[in-house]
C-alpha positions as CSV (number, residue, x, y, z in Angstrom):
1,M,0.0,0.0,0.0
2,I,2.8,2.4,0.8
3,L,5.2,1.4,-2.0
4,P,4.2,4.3,-4.4
5,Q,4.7,6.8,-1.6
6,L,8.1,5.3,-0.7
7,I,9.2,5.4,-4.4
8,F,8.0,9.0,-4.6
9,I,9.9,10.1,-1.5
10,T,13.0,8.2,-2.7
11,L,13.0,9.8,-6.1
12,L,12.3,13.3,-4.5
13,G,15.3,12.8,-2.1
14,T,17.5,11.6,-5.0
15,A,16.5,14.6,-7.1
16,V,17.3,17.1,-4.3
17,A,20.7,15.4,-3.6
18,I,21.6,15.5,-7.3
19,G,20.4,19.1,-7.6
20,Q,22.4,20.1,-4.5
21,H,25.5,18.4,-5.9
22,H,25.4,20.0,-9.3
23,F,23.8,23.4,-8.4
24,S,25.3,24.0,-5.0
25,T,24.9,27.8,-5.4
26,L,21.1,27.5,-5.4
27,F,21.0,25.8,-2.1
28,P,22.0,27.8,1.0
29,D,24.3,26.3,3.6
30,Y,22.7,25.5,6.9
31,T,24.2,24.2,10.1
32,L,22.8,20.9,11.4
33,A,22.0,22.2,14.9
34,P,18.3,23.2,14.2
35,F,17.7,19.9,12.5
36,A,19.2,18.0,15.4
37,L,17.0,19.9,17.8
38,L,13.9,19.3,15.7
39,G,14.8,15.6,15.4
40,I,15.2,15.2,19.2
41,A,11.8,16.9,19.8
42,L,10.2,14.8,17.2
43,S,11.6,11.6,18.6
44,L,10.3,12.4,22.1
45,F,6.9,13.3,20.7
46,L,6.7,10.1,18.7
47,G,7.9,8.1,21.7
48,F,5.1,9.4,23.9
49,R,2.6,8.9,21.1
50,N,3.7,5.3,20.6
51,N,3.4,4.6,24.3
52,A,-0.1,6.0,24.4
53,C,-1.2,3.9,21.4
54,Y,0.3,0.8,22.9
55,D,-1.6,1.5,26.2
56,R,-4.9,1.9,24.3
57,W,-4.2,-1.4,22.4
58,W,-3.4,-3.2,25.7
59,E,-6.5,-1.9,27.4
60,A,-8.7,-3.1,24.5
61,R,-6.9,-6.5,24.7
62,K,-7.7,-6.7,28.4
63,Q,-11.4,-5.8,27.8
64,W,-11.7,-8.3,25.0
65,G,-10.2,-11.0,27.2
66,Q,-12.6,-10.1,30.0
67,L,-15.5,-10.3,27.5
68,N,-14.5,-13.8,26.6
69,V,-14.2,-14.8,30.3
70,D,-17.6,-13.3,31.1
71,S,-19.2,-15.0,28.1
72,R,-17.8,-18.4,29.2
73,S,-19.0,-17.8,32.7
74,L,-22.5,-16.8,31.5
75,S,-22.6,-19.9,29.3
76,R,-21.7,-22.1,32.2
77,Q,-24.4,-20.5,34.3
78,V,-27.0,-21.0,31.6
79,I,-26.1,-24.6,31.3
80,S,-26.1,-25.1,35.1
81,Y,-29.2,-23.2,36.0
82,I,-31.7,-24.0,33.2
83,D,-33.3,-27.3,33.7
84,G,-32.8,-29.4,30.6
85,Q,-35.3,-32.1,31.8
86,K,-38.3,-29.8,31.4
87,E,-40.0,-29.4,28.1
88,G,-38.0,-27.0,25.8
89,G,-35.2,-26.6,28.4
90,A,-32.5,-28.1,26.3
91,Q,-33.5,-26.0,23.3
92,V,-33.5,-22.8,25.5
93,K,-30.0,-23.7,26.8
94,Q,-28.7,-24.2,23.3
95,Q,-30.2,-21.0,21.9
96,L,-28.9,-18.9,24.8
97,V,-25.3,-20.3,24.4
98,Y,-25.5,-19.7,20.6
99,L,-26.7,-16.1,21.2
100,I,-23.8,-15.5,23.5
101,I,-21.3,-16.8,20.9
102,A,-23.1,-14.8,18.2
103,F,-22.8,-11.6,20.3
104,N,-19.0,-12.0,20.5
105,H,-18.7,-12.6,16.7
106,V,-21.0,-9.6,15.9
107,L,-19.0,-7.4,18.2
108,R,-15.8,-8.5,16.6
109,H,-17.2,-7.7,13.1
110,S,-18.7,-4.4,14.3
111,L,-15.3,-3.3,15.5
112,R,-13.6,-4.3,12.2
113,N,-16.4,-2.9,10.0
114,S,-17.0,-6.2,8.3
115,E,-20.0,-8.4,7.6
116,P,-20.8,-10.9,10.4
117,W,-23.4,-13.1,8.6
118,K,-21.1,-15.9,7.5
119,D,-19.8,-16.4,11.1
120,I,-23.2,-16.2,12.7
């Protein structure tokens, strides 16, 4: 996906380097100090941003894991507390467990903006 952009940036950088080599009078001389300071500030900013993104990802991972644990627990409770010996009890158990599973699949597809129908 990013290959065209990489090629463009590479060609642009190569053109600037060749232009600076052949037409050095057109390019003013700068010291590297301002660029070094900007680079340090940019690296600190990107480091903090990367940590914040990772923290959000980890929090979502914990919540997804907790959803799975709670779904299993709810399924166990449905199986344990609904009497399967009564008329329609086994069918109610099965439908509730399938609905719990379907909820997890629908939520996954909703978060990914995809169609859930083949999984359900």
